[in-house]
C-alpha positions as CSV (number, residue, x, y, z in Angstrom):
1,M,-0.2,0.2,0.0
2,S,0.7,3.7,-0.7
3,L,2.3,5.4,2.4
4,Y,-0.8,7.5,2.8
5,Q,-2.6,4.1,2.9
6,T,0.1,3.0,5.7
7,L,-0.9,6.2,7.8
8,Y,-4.5,5.8,7.5
9,Y,-4.7,2.3,8.7
10,M,-1.8,2.4,11.4
11,S,-3.9,5.2,12.8
12,L,-6.9,2.9,12.7
13,A,-5.0,0.4,14.4
14,G,-4.1,2.9,17.1
15,G,-8.0,4.2,17.3
16,V,-8.9,0.2,17.9
17,A,-6.0,0.1,20.5
18,G,-7.5,3.4,22.3
19,L,-10.8,1.9,22.4
20,L,-9.8,-1.4,23.7
21,S,-7.4,0.0,26.3
22,W,-10.4,2.1,27.5
23,G,-12.7,-0.8,27.8
24,L,-10.1,-2.6,29.8
25,T,-9.6,0.3,32.2
26,A,-12.9,0.9,32.6
27,L,-13.4,-2.9,34.0
28,L,-10.3,-2.4,36.0
29,S,-11.6,0.9,37.7
30,A,-15.0,-0.9,38.3
31,T,-13.4,-3.8,40.0
32,L,-9.8,-4.2,41.2
33,L,-9.1,-0.5,41.0
34,A,-12.4,0.5,42.8
35,N,-11.8,3.2,45.5
36,R,-8.1,3.4,44.3
37,S,-6.3,6.8,43.6
38,S,-6.5,8.5,40.2
39,S,-2.7,8.1,39.7
40,L,-3.1,4.2,39.6
41,S,-5.9,4.5,37.1
42,D,-4.0,6.8,35.0
43,L,-1.1,4.2,35.3
44,S,-3.1,1.3,34.2
45,A,-4.7,3.1,31.1
46,A,-1.1,4.2,29.9
47,V,0.0,0.6,30.3
48,L,-3.1,-0.9,28.8
49,L,-2.8,1.6,25.7
50,G,0.8,1.0,25.4
51,L,0.0,-2.8,25.5
52,M,-2.6,-2.3,22.9
53,I,-0.7,-0.5,20.6
54,G,2.4,-2.4,20.7
55,L,0.3,-5.6,19.7
56,L,-1.8,-3.8,17.0
57,T,0.6,-1.9,15.2
58,V,3.2,-5.0,15.1
59,A,0.6,-7.2,13.9
60,F,-0.6,-4.4,10.9
61,S,2.7,-3.6,9.6
62,D,3.9,-7.3,9.1
63,K,0.6,-8.2,7.7
64,W,0.6,-5.3,5.3
65,S,4.2,-5.4,4.4
66,G,3.2,-8.6,2.5
67,N,5.1,-10.9,5.0
68,R,4.0,-13.6,7.6
69,V,2.4,-12.2,11.1
70,V,4.6,-13.9,13.6
71,P,3.2,-14.4,17.1
72,R,6.5,-13.9,18.6
73,Y,7.1,-10.8,17.0
74,V,3.6,-9.5,17.9
75,L,4.2,-10.5,21.4
76,A,7.6,-8.7,21.8
77,G,5.8,-5.6,20.6
78,G,3.1,-6.2,23.3
79,G,5.6,-6.5,25.9
80,I,7.5,-3.5,24.6
81,G,4.6,-1.1,24.1
82,L,3.4,-2.3,28.0
83,L,6.9,-1.2,29.3
84,A,6.8,1.8,27.2
85,G,3.7,2.8,28.9
86,L,4.4,1.7,32.2
87,L,7.5,4.2,32.0
88,G,5.3,6.9,30.6
89,G,2.6,6.1,33.3
90,L,5.3,6.7,36.3
91,A,6.2,9.7,34.7
92,M,2.7,10.9,34.4
93,I,2.3,10.6,38.5
94,P,4.5,13.6,39.6
95,I,2.9,15.5,36.8
96,T,-1.0,14.7,38.3
97,S,0.2,14.7,41.7
98,N,1.5,18.8,41.4
99,L,-0.3,20.3,38.6
100,A,-3.9,18.5,38.3
101,E,-5.8,20.6,40.7
102,V,-4.4,24.4,39.4
103,Q,-3.4,23.5,35.7
104,P,-6.0,20.8,34.5
105,F,-5.4,21.2,30.9
106,L,-1.2,21.2,31.2
107,T,-1.7,18.1,33.0
108,R,-3.6,16.4,30.5
109,L,-1.5,17.7,27.7
110,L,2.1,16.9,29.5
111,S,1.0,13.6,30.8
112,W,0.1,12.0,27.3
113,M,3.0,13.9,25.7
114,L,5.1,11.7,27.9
115,V,3.4,8.6,27.3
116,G,2.9,9.1,23.6
117,S,6.7,9.6,23.3
118,F,7.7,6.5,25.6
119,I,5.4,4.5,23.3
120,G,6.7,6.1,19.9
121,L,10.2,5.0,21.2
122,G,9.3,1.4,21.8
123,L,7.6,1.5,18.4
124,G,10.6,2.8,16.9
125,L,12.9,0.3,17.9
126,R,11.8,-2.0,15.1
127,W,13.8,0.2,12.6
128,V,16.8,0.7,14.8
129,M,18.9,-1.7,12.5
130,A,17.9,0.4,9.4
131,N,18.9,3.9,11.0
132,K,19.0,4.9,14.6
133,M,17.3,8.1,13.9
134,R,14.0,6.5,13.3
135,V,13.9,5.8,16.8
136,V,14.0,9.8,17.4
137,H,11.7,10.1,14.8
138,A,9.3,8.0,16.1
139,C,9.9,9.1,19.5
140,L,8.9,12.9,18.2
141,G,6.1,11.8,16.2
142,G,4.5,10.1,19.8
143,L,5.2,13.1,21.8
144,I,3.2,15.5,19.0
145,G,0.8,12.7,18.9
146,G,0.1,12.0,22.4
147,A,0.0,16.0,23.0
148,A,-2.7,16.5,20.3
149,G,-4.8,13.5,21.7
150,G,-4.6,14.6,25.1
151,A,-5.5,18.3,24.4
152,L,-8.7,16.6,22.5
153,F,-9.2,14.4,25.4
154,H,-9.6,17.4,27.7
155,V,-11.3,19.7,25.7
156,L,-13.7,17.3,25.0
157,G,-13.8,15.7,28.7
158,S,-16.1,18.3,30.1
159,R,-19.1,17.7,28.1
160,I,-20.1,13.9,28.2
161,P,-18.1,12.3,30.8
162,D,-18.6,8.5,29.5
163,L,-18.7,8.8,25.9
164,T,-16.1,11.6,25.8
165,Q,-13.7,9.2,27.7
166,A,-14.0,6.1,25.4
167,L,-13.6,9.0,22.3
168,G,-10.4,10.4,24.3
169,F,-8.9,7.2,24.3
170,V,-9.4,6.6,20.9
171,L,-8.3,9.9,19.9
172,I,-4.7,9.6,21.9
173,G,-4.5,6.3,20.1
174,V,-4.9,7.5,16.9
175,G,-2.5,10.7,17.6
176,I,0.5,8.3,18.8
177,C,0.1,5.9,15.9
178,F,-0.3,8.8,13.4
179,G,2.4,11.1,14.6
180,V,4.9,7.8,14.8
181,T,3.8,7.0,11.2
182,L,3.7,10.4,10.0
183,A,7.1,11.6,11.1
184,P,9.3,9.0,8.7
185,I,6.8,10.0,5.8
186,L,7.7,13.8,6.3
187,L,11.2,13.1,6.6
188,R,11.7,11.1,3.6
189,D,14.6,11.8,1.2
190,G,13.3,8.8,-1.7
191,I,10.8,6.6,-2.4
192,L,10.9,3.0,-3.8
193,K,7.5,2.4,-5.6
194,F,6.5,-1.5,-6.8
195,V,5.6,-1.5,-10.3
196,S,4.7,-5.0,-11.3
197,S,5.9,-8.5,-10.6
198,G,6.4,-11.8,-12.8
199,D,5.7,-13.6,-9.4
200,G,2.1,-14.1,-8.6
201,R,2.7,-13.9,-4.7
202,A,4.4,-10.1,-5.3
203,Q,1.7,-9.1,-7.8
204,A,-1.1,-10.2,-5.6
205,K,0.2,-8.8,-2.6
206,F,1.3,-5.3,-3.9
207,G,0.0,-5.0,-7.5
208,R,-3.3,-3.1,-6.8
209,S,-2.3,-1.2,-3.7
210,G,1.3,0.2,-5.3
211,K,3.2,-0.8,-2.0
212,E,5.6,1.9,-1.2
213,W,8.6,2.2,0.9
214,E,10.2,5.5,2.3
215,L,13.7,6.0,2.4
216,Q,15.8,8.5,4.3
217,Q,19.4,9.7,4.4
218,G,21.3,7.6,6.7
219,D,19.1,4.4,6.1
220,T,20.5,1.2,5.1
221,Y,17.7,-1.4,3.7
222,L,18.0,-4.7,3.0
223,V,15.8,-6.1,0.1
224,G,15.2,-9.4,0.1
225,S,12.4,-12.3,0.4
226,E,13.3,-13.5,3.8
227,S,10.1,-14.6,5.7
228,R,9.8,-12.6,9.0
229,D,9.5,-15.8,10.6
230,L,13.3,-16.9,9.7
231,N,14.5,-13.6,11.2
232,K,16.7,-14.3,14.1
233,T,15.9,-11.0,15.8
234,A,13.5,-10.5,18.7
235,Y,11.6,-7.6,17.4
236,A,13.7,-5.4,15.3
237,V,13.0,-5.7,11.4
238,G,15.4,-7.9,9.5
239,V,14.6,-7.3,5.9
240,Q,13.1,-4.0,5.4
241,V,12.1,-4.4,1.8
242,F,10.4,-7.4,1.9
243,I,9.3,-8.9,-1.6
244,P,8.0,-12.4,-1.8
245,D,9.4,-13.4,-5.5
246,A,10.5,-17.0,-5.5
247,A,13.7,-15.5,-8.0
248,I,14.6,-12.9,-5.3
249,A,17.4,-14.3,-2.5
250,A,16.5,-14.5,1.3
251,R,19.0,-11.1,1.4
252,H,19.5,-10.2,-2.2
253,A,20.3,-6.3,-2.0
254,M,21.3,-3.3,0.0
255,I,20.1,0.2,-0.4
256,F,21.6,3.0,1.5
257,G,22.0,6.8,1.5
258,K,25.0,8.5,1.8
259,D,25.8,12.4,1.4
260,G,22.8,13.4,-0.3
261,R,22.5,10.5,-2.4
262,F,21.2,6.6,-2.8
263,Y,23.1,3.7,-3.8
264,I,22.1,0.2,-4.4
265,A,24.6,-3.1,-4.4
266,R,24.1,-6.7,-4.3
267,H,24.3,-8.3,-0.7
268,P,27.5,-9.6,0.4
269,D,26.6,-13.2,0.0
270,L,25.7,-12.7,-3.7
271,N,28.9,-10.7,-4.6
272,N,30.1,-13.5,-6.6
273,P,29.9,-15.6,-10.0
274,A,27.4,-17.9,-8.5
275,G,25.4,-14.9,-7.4
276,L,25.5,-12.8,-10.4
277,A,24.7,-15.9,-12.6
278,R,21.5,-16.8,-10.4
279,Y,20.0,-13.5,-9.1
280,V,19.1,-10.7,-11.1
281,L,19.6,-7.3,-10.1
282,R,19.6,-4.2,-12.5
283,V,19.5,-0.7,-12.5
284,R,18.3,1.0,-15.9
285,G,18.7,-2.2,-17.9
286,R,22.2,-2.9,-16.9
287,T,23.3,-5.8,-13.8
288,V,24.5,-4.1,-10.6
289,T,27.9,-5.6,-9.9
290,A,29.5,-2.9,-7.6
291,S,27.7,-0.2,-5.8
292,Q,25.5,1.7,-8.1
293,E,24.1,5.0,-7.7
294,L,20.4,5.9,-8.0
295,K,18.9,8.5,-10.2
296,A,15.2,10.2,-9.7
297,G,13.2,7.8,-11.7
298,D,15.7,4.8,-12.1
299,D,13.8,1.1,-13.0
300,I,15.3,-1.6,-10.6
301,L,14.7,-5.1,-11.5
302,V,15.0,-7.3,-8.5
303,G,14.7,-10.9,-9.3
304,R,11.2,-10.6,-11.6
305,T,10.0,-7.8,-9.8
306,A,10.2,-4.3,-11.0
307,I,10.4,-1.2,-8.7
308,K,11.0,2.4,-8.9
309,F,13.3,4.8,-7.4
310,L,11.5,8.4,-6.9
311,T,13.0,11.3,-4.8
312,K,10.8,13.0,-2.4
313,K,9.4,15.6,-4.8
314,E,8.4,13.4,-7.1
315,G,6.8,11.0,-4.4
């Protein structure tokens, strides 16, 4: 799917996460947390929101990347989201204790900014192998999204308390996921766009949606067909540009940004006579044998799949 379709569906996942966390928070408040302090309720809300966002966003991103949804990655995402929510919730306690009575709006704003930044940080860790700055971008996106959701939560909260609280959780979930997803889109320096594939699986996965991958300076992307369940990392994405093409090696090529330009090269495992003979990698119709600079509009053939490199302006 396109980058903006991804933005829409990630925001939708955040909204569902917010709604689920509201339901669970309301249930806890009526049972286990009845007659307990509001700080404990806020902490449980932050933890549950982080958990749900972690679970749903990892499941979504793996599903719509065309790869398999692997339970251990989803659970790892939920665990990291839970921890992020816990840290954010603990950071909320001194703010609510000192400001809630005199500055209720500022309290809500700062509290969910912190929670959003921690959750964004946790989500950004998936991309740490490609570019460490992605973690910073996700953190900032979560902070801004959490602030927007928290502000709307407060403004609407004085009107219809029960309905508005549910809506507030939804808005905060949407805000965090929207911010985390939008940050790398706005900061992208280039795009890889799926064109077509001679492999039926890749064409079925990406043909109709026009799959796109954003590129940033400093990124190093692996292009390949390695299934997510074969990735040995506990949480991070191993192959960032996954294409289910039988003619593409598990780890086929590398795309990286350096000094304002982008380059493509064969993966070191394939940079030998056998790899050159078996696995196709061409730019502008010419076989890539060494690092090749990418120009705006370049057609790239990887295995039986055609993709196009676009600059940010063209994208």
